[in-house]
C-alpha positions as a Markdown table, in Angstrom:
| # | Residue | x | y | z |
|---|---|---|---|---|
| 1 | Met | 66.2 | -35.6 | 83.4 |
| 2 | Asn | 69.6 | -36.7 | 82.0 |
| 3 | Glu | 72.7 | -34.6 | 82.2 |
| 4 | Pro | 72.9 | -31.4 | 80.1 |
| 5 | Leu | 74.7 | -32.0 | 76.8 |
| 6 | Ile | 74.5 | -28.4 | 75.4 |
| 7 | Glu | 73.6 | -25.3 | 77.3 |
| 8 | Leu | 72.9 | -21.8 | 76.0 |
| 9 | Lys | 72.8 | -19.1 | 78.7 |
| 10 | Gly | 71.6 | -15.6 | 77.9 |
| 11 | Val | 72.4 | -15.9 | 74.2 |
| 12 | Ser | 71.5 | -12.9 | 72.0 |
| 13 | Lys | 72.1 | -12.3 | 68.3 |
| 14 | Ser | 71.2 | -9.4 | 66.0 |
| 15 | Phe | 71.6 | -8.9 | 62.3 |
| 16 | Gly | 71.7 | -5.1 | 61.8 |
| 17 | Asp | 68.7 | -3.7 | 63.7 |
| 18 | Asn | 66.9 | -7.0 | 63.8 |
| 19 | Lys | 67.4 | -8.8 | 67.2 |
| 20 | Val | 66.8 | -12.4 | 66.3 |
| 21 | Leu | 67.7 | -14.0 | 69.7 |
| 22 | Asp | 67.1 | -12.1 | 72.9 |
| 23 | Asn | 68.7 | -13.5 | 76.1 |
| 24 | Val | 67.8 | -17.1 | 75.2 |
| 25 | Asp | 68.4 | -19.9 | 77.7 |
| 26 | Leu | 68.2 | -23.4 | 76.2 |
| 27 | Thr | 69.4 | -26.9 | 77.2 |
| 28 | Ile | 69.7 | -30.1 | 75.2 |
| 29 | Tyr | 69.9 | -33.1 | 77.5 |
| 30 | Gln | 71.7 | -36.4 | 76.9 |
| 31 | Gly | 69.4 | -38.7 | 74.9 |
| 32 | Glu | 66.8 | -36.0 | 74.3 |
| 33 | Ala | 64.7 | -35.2 | 71.2 |
| 34 | Leu | 64.1 | -31.4 | 71.4 |
| 35 | Gly | 61.7 | -29.7 | 69.0 |
| 36 | Ile | 62.1 | -26.0 | 68.3 |
| 37 | Ile | 59.0 | -24.4 | 66.9 |
| 38 | Gly | 57.6 | -20.9 | 66.3 |
| 39 | Pro | 56.6 | -18.6 | 63.4 |
| 40 | Ser | 59.0 | -17.9 | 60.5 |
| 41 | Gly | 61.8 | -15.4 | 61.2 |
| 42 | Thr | 61.9 | -15.9 | 64.9 |
| 43 | Gly | 65.5 | -17.2 | 65.2 |
| 44 | Lys | 65.0 | -21.0 | 65.0 |
| 45 | Ser | 67.6 | -21.7 | 62.3 |
| 46 | Thr | 69.9 | -19.1 | 63.9 |
| 47 | Ile | 69.8 | -20.9 | 67.2 |
| 48 | Leu | 70.8 | -24.1 | 65.5 |
| 49 | Arg | 73.8 | -22.4 | 63.8 |
| 50 | Val | 74.8 | -20.9 | 67.2 |
| 51 | Ile | 74.6 | -24.4 | 68.8 |
| 52 | Ala | 76.7 | -25.9 | 65.9 |
| 53 | Gly | 79.3 | -23.2 | 66.3 |
| 54 | Leu | 78.7 | -21.8 | 62.8 |
| 55 | Thr | 77.4 | -18.4 | 64.1 |
| 56 | Ala | 78.8 | -16.5 | 67.0 |
| 57 | Pro | 76.3 | -14.9 | 69.5 |
| 58 | Asp | 76.6 | -11.3 | 70.3 |
| 59 | Ala | 76.2 | -12.0 | 74.0 |
| 60 | Gly | 75.8 | -15.0 | 76.3 |
| 61 | Glu | 77.6 | -18.3 | 76.9 |
| 62 | Ile | 77.6 | -21.7 | 75.3 |
| 63 | Tyr | 78.6 | -24.9 | 77.1 |
| 64 | Val | 79.1 | -28.3 | 75.5 |
| 65 | Gln | 79.2 | -31.1 | 78.0 |
| 66 | Gly | 80.0 | -28.5 | 80.7 |
| 67 | Val | 82.9 | -26.9 | 78.8 |
| 68 | Arg | 82.5 | -23.3 | 77.7 |
| 69 | Arg | 83.0 | -22.8 | 74.0 |
| 70 | Glu | 85.2 | -19.9 | 73.0 |
| 71 | Gly | 84.7 | -18.6 | 69.4 |
| 72 | Leu | 83.4 | -20.7 | 66.6 |
| 73 | Ile | 83.8 | -24.5 | 65.9 |
| 74 | Glu | 86.8 | -23.8 | 63.7 |
| 75 | Asp | 88.5 | -22.1 | 66.7 |
| 76 | Gly | 88.7 | -25.2 | 68.8 |
| 77 | Ala | 87.1 | -28.6 | 69.0 |
| 78 | Asp | 84.1 | -29.2 | 71.2 |
| 79 | Pro | 84.2 | -32.0 | 73.8 |
| 80 | Val | 81.6 | -33.9 | 71.6 |
| 81 | Gly | 80.8 | -34.0 | 68.0 |
| 82 | Ile | 77.8 | -31.9 | 66.6 |
| 83 | Gly | 76.4 | -32.7 | 63.2 |
| 84 | Met | 73.9 | -30.5 | 61.3 |
| 85 | Val | 71.4 | -31.4 | 58.6 |
| 86 | Phe | 70.6 | -28.3 | 56.6 |
| 87 | Gln | 67.1 | -27.5 | 55.3 |
| 88 | Gln | 68.0 | -27.8 | 51.6 |
| 89 | Ala | 70.3 | -30.8 | 52.0 |
| 90 | Ala | 73.2 | -28.7 | 50.8 |
| 91 | Leu | 74.7 | -31.3 | 48.5 |
| 92 | Phe | 77.4 | -30.6 | 45.9 |
| 93 | Asp | 75.6 | -31.0 | 42.6 |
| 94 | Ser | 78.9 | -31.9 | 40.8 |
| 95 | Leu | 79.8 | -34.7 | 43.2 |
| 96 | Thr | 78.3 | -38.2 | 43.4 |
| 97 | Val | 76.4 | -39.3 | 46.4 |
| 98 | Glu | 79.4 | -41.2 | 47.6 |
| 99 | Gln | 81.7 | -38.2 | 47.2 |
| 100 | Asn | 79.1 | -36.0 | 49.0 |
| 101 | Val | 78.7 | -38.3 | 52.0 |
| 102 | Gly | 82.4 | -38.9 | 52.3 |
| 103 | Phe | 83.5 | -35.4 | 51.5 |
| 104 | Leu | 85.2 | -34.5 | 54.8 |
| 105 | Leu | 86.9 | -37.8 | 55.1 |
| 106 | Tyr | 88.2 | -37.5 | 51.5 |
| 107 | Gln | 89.4 | -34.0 | 52.2 |
| 108 | Tyr | 90.8 | -34.1 | 55.7 |
| 109 | Ser | 91.6 | -37.7 | 56.7 |
| 110 | Lys | 94.3 | -40.2 | 55.9 |
| 111 | Ile | 91.9 | -43.1 | 55.6 |
| 112 | Pro | 92.4 | -45.1 | 52.4 |
| 113 | Arg | 89.8 | -44.3 | 49.8 |
| 114 | Ser | 88.6 | -47.9 | 49.7 |
| 115 | Arg | 87.9 | -47.7 | 53.5 |
| 116 | Ile | 86.0 | -44.4 | 53.1 |
| 117 | Arg | 83.8 | -46.0 | 50.4 |
| 118 | Glu | 83.0 | -48.8 | 52.9 |
| 119 | Leu | 82.1 | -46.2 | 55.6 |
| 120 | Val | 80.0 | -44.3 | 53.2 |
| 121 | Asn | 78.1 | -47.4 | 52.1 |
| 122 | Glu | 77.5 | -48.3 | 55.7 |
| 123 | Lys | 75.8 | -45.0 | 56.3 |
| 124 | Leu | 73.9 | -45.1 | 53.1 |
| 125 | Asp | 72.6 | -48.5 | 54.0 |
| 126 | Met | 71.7 | -47.1 | 57.5 |
| 127 | Val | 69.4 | -44.5 | 55.8 |
| 128 | Gly | 67.9 | -47.0 | 53.4 |
| 129 | Leu | 69.8 | -45.9 | 50.3 |
| 130 | Ser | 72.0 | -48.9 | 49.5 |
| 131 | Gly | 73.6 | -48.9 | 46.0 |
| 132 | Ile | 73.1 | -45.3 | 45.0 |
| 133 | Gly | 76.7 | -44.0 | 45.7 |
| 134 | Ser | 77.4 | -43.5 | 42.0 |
| 135 | Arg | 74.3 | -41.3 | 41.4 |
| 136 | Tyr | 74.3 | -37.5 | 41.4 |
| 137 | Pro | 72.0 | -35.3 | 43.5 |
| 138 | Ser | 70.0 | -34.3 | 40.4 |
| 139 | Glu | 69.0 | -38.0 | 39.9 |
| 140 | Leu | 67.4 | -38.2 | 43.4 |
| 141 | Ser | 64.0 | -37.3 | 44.8 |
| 142 | Gly | 63.8 | -34.6 | 47.5 |
| 143 | Gly | 63.3 | -37.2 | 50.2 |
| 144 | Met | 66.4 | -39.2 | 49.0 |
| 145 | Arg | 68.5 | -36.0 | 49.0 |
| 146 | Lys | 67.5 | -35.4 | 52.6 |
| 147 | Arg | 68.5 | -38.9 | 53.5 |
| 148 | Val | 71.8 | -38.5 | 51.8 |
| 149 | Ser | 72.4 | -35.4 | 54.0 |
| 150 | Phe | 71.6 | -37.5 | 57.0 |
| 151 | Ala | 74.2 | -40.0 | 56.0 |
| 152 | Arg | 76.8 | -37.2 | 55.5 |
| 153 | Ala | 76.0 | -35.8 | 59.0 |
| 154 | Val | 76.6 | -39.1 | 60.8 |
| 155 | Val | 79.7 | -40.4 | 58.9 |
| 156 | Ser | 82.9 | -39.9 | 60.9 |
| 157 | Asn | 86.5 | -41.0 | 61.1 |
| 158 | Pro | 86.7 | -44.2 | 63.1 |
| 159 | Asp | 90.3 | -43.3 | 64.1 |
| 160 | Lys | 88.9 | -40.2 | 65.9 |
| 161 | Pro | 85.8 | -41.5 | 67.8 |
| 162 | Gln | 85.6 | -38.2 | 69.6 |
| 163 | Asp | 84.5 | -36.5 | 66.4 |
| 164 | Ala | 81.5 | -38.8 | 65.9 |
| 165 | Pro | 78.3 | -36.7 | 66.4 |
| 166 | Ala | 76.8 | -37.0 | 69.9 |
| 167 | Val | 74.0 | -34.6 | 68.8 |
| 168 | Leu | 72.4 | -33.9 | 65.5 |
| 169 | Leu | 70.7 | -30.6 | 64.5 |
| 170 | Tyr | 67.9 | -30.8 | 62.0 |
| 171 | Asp | 66.8 | -27.7 | 60.2 |
| 172 | Glu | 63.3 | -28.2 | 58.7 |
| 173 | Pro | 64.1 | -31.8 | 57.6 |
| 174 | Thr | 60.6 | -32.4 | 56.1 |
| 175 | Ala | 60.1 | -29.0 | 54.5 |
| 176 | Gly | 58.9 | -29.4 | 50.9 |
| 177 | Leu | 58.2 | -33.1 | 51.1 |
| 178 | Asp | 54.9 | -34.9 | 50.6 |
| 179 | Pro | 53.2 | -36.6 | 53.6 |
| 180 | Ile | 54.6 | -40.0 | 52.7 |
| 181 | Ala | 58.2 | -38.8 | 52.2 |
| 182 | Ser | 57.8 | -36.8 | 55.4 |
| 183 | Thr | 56.8 | -39.9 | 57.3 |
| 184 | Val | 59.9 | -41.7 | 56.0 |
| 185 | Ile | 62.1 | -38.9 | 57.2 |
| 186 | Glu | 60.4 | -38.7 | 60.6 |
| 187 | Asp | 60.8 | -42.5 | 61.1 |
| 188 | Leu | 64.5 | -42.3 | 60.1 |
| 189 | Ile | 65.2 | -39.5 | 62.6 |
| 190 | Arg | 63.8 | -41.7 | 65.4 |
| 191 | Gln | 65.6 | -44.7 | 64.0 |
| 192 | Leu | 69.0 | -42.9 | 64.0 |
| 193 | Gln | 68.4 | -41.9 | 67.6 |
| 194 | Cys | 68.0 | -45.5 | 68.6 |
| 195 | Thr | 70.9 | -46.9 | 66.5 |
| 196 | Gln | 74.0 | -47.9 | 68.4 |
| 197 | Gly | 77.0 | -45.8 | 67.5 |
| 198 | Val | 74.9 | -42.9 | 66.2 |
| 199 | Cys | 74.0 | -39.8 | 68.2 |
| 200 | Ala | 71.1 | -40.3 | 70.7 |
| 201 | Ser | 70.4 | -36.6 | 71.1 |
| 202 | Tyr | 69.0 | -34.1 | 68.7 |
| 203 | Ala | 67.3 | -30.8 | 68.2 |
| 204 | Ile | 64.9 | -30.3 | 65.3 |
| 205 | Val | 63.4 | -27.1 | 63.9 |
| 206 | Thr | 60.1 | -27.7 | 62.1 |
| 207 | His | 56.8 | -26.1 | 61.2 |
| 208 | Gln | 55.1 | -29.3 | 60.3 |
| 209 | Glu | 52.7 | -30.5 | 63.0 |
| 210 | Ser | 53.2 | -34.2 | 62.2 |
| 211 | Thr | 57.0 | -33.8 | 62.5 |
| 212 | Ile | 56.6 | -32.0 | 65.8 |
| 213 | Arg | 54.5 | -34.8 | 67.3 |
| 214 | Arg | 56.4 | -37.7 | 65.8 |
| 215 | Thr | 60.0 | -36.6 | 66.4 |
| 216 | Ala | 60.0 | -34.4 | 69.6 |
| 217 | Asp | 59.8 | -35.4 | 73.2 |
| 218 | Arg | 60.1 | -31.8 | 74.5 |
| 219 | Val | 59.3 | -28.6 | 72.7 |
| 220 | Ile | 60.3 | -25.0 | 73.1 |
| 221 | Phe | 58.4 | -22.2 | 71.3 |
| 222 | Leu | 60.4 | -19.2 | 70.1 |
| 223 | Tyr | 58.7 | -15.9 | 69.3 |
| 224 | Gln | 60.2 | -12.3 | 69.1 |
| 225 | Gly | 63.6 | -13.7 | 70.0 |
| 226 | Lys | 62.6 | -15.3 | 73.3 |
| 227 | Val | 61.6 | -18.7 | 74.5 |
| 228 | Gln | 57.9 | -18.1 | 75.2 |
| 229 | Trp | 56.9 | -21.6 | 76.2 |
| 230 | Gln | 58.4 | -25.0 | 76.8 |
| 231 | Gly | 57.0 | -28.4 | 77.8 |
| 232 | Ser | 56.5 | -32.0 | 76.8 |
| 233 | Ile | 54.5 | -33.2 | 73.7 |
| 234 | Asp | 51.7 | -34.1 | 76.1 |
| 235 | Glu | 51.7 | -30.6 | 77.6 |
| 236 | Leu | 51.8 | -29.2 | 74.1 |
| 237 | Glu | 48.5 | -31.0 | 73.3 |
| 238 | Lys | 46.8 | -29.7 | 76.5 |
| 239 | Thr | 48.1 | -26.1 | 76.9 |
| 240 | Glu | 45.9 | -23.1 | 76.7 |
| 241 | His | 48.8 | -20.8 | 76.0 |
| 242 | Pro | 47.5 | -18.3 | 73.4 |
| 243 | Leu | 50.7 | -18.4 | 71.3 |
| 244 | Ile | 50.7 | -22.2 | 71.0 |
| 245 | Lys | 47.0 | -22.4 | 70.3 |
| 246 | Gln | 47.3 | -19.9 | 67.5 |
| 247 | Phe | 50.4 | -21.4 | 66.0 |
| 248 | Leu | 49.0 | -25.0 | 66.0 |
| 249 | Ser | 45.6 | -23.9 | 64.6 |
| 250 | Gly | 47.1 | -21.7 | 61.9 |
| 251 | Ser | 44.7 | -18.9 | 62.8 |
| 252 | Val | 45.5 | -15.3 | 61.6 |
| 253 | His | 43.8 | -14.0 | 64.8 |
| 254 | Gly | 45.7 | -14.0 | 68.1 |
| 255 | Pro | 48.9 | -12.6 | 69.7 |
| 256 | Ile | 51.2 | -13.7 | 66.9 |
| 257 | His | 51.6 | -10.8 | 64.6 |
| 258 | Val | 50.8 | -11.6 | 60.9 |
| 259 | Gly | 52.9 | -9.3 | 58.7 |
């Protein structure tokens, strides 16, 4: 196993009386594709937001490349960049694709606008969307909007290589897509992992069985705020664990409460 890139130790998080994460330990290793699965409402998206530094845990410790994080991402830079792809793409409807992808560079860097456009076009080409920079999100299909959000997540300031994402966090990247569009996204996730200069590590939250099998090397199963099972994709196929069997079969009968 490679060196740990991100470690969560004893992380807990509650919203009111609802304890979403309960003393969770989780590690993302260098070069790893980690799948996070489990029933709806079991803290999968919350754990991504904690990893990204967008949500603070109530208890526990977070280490990024061995350095303990204090506070949220805005309180101090992590040793490596972390990018996040949100479930609904989260694009600004009033901005063009180019403006969406280059938003942070336009707002917070001193890079000339012409150079930002070049960087944006490089990333759009990387995700198979050359020549659409002038379009608006409303003019794109769901799958195209997802890919635009990928380009935005990996674009970075070349003058600050430390900010380039070393890990990407995908929150339900194939949700709402048809099987063909899902396959395009799944292939792109693996392609980005293997592309030089783009992060080689990622964690992906998903409910879709094809996405689990095609994008993850190791899987953890969250239920009732805890990691109930973890193992490789091969082990996922063979396990007799009742939670995993019920989840993958979609059965309403079993230890997973159907509310």
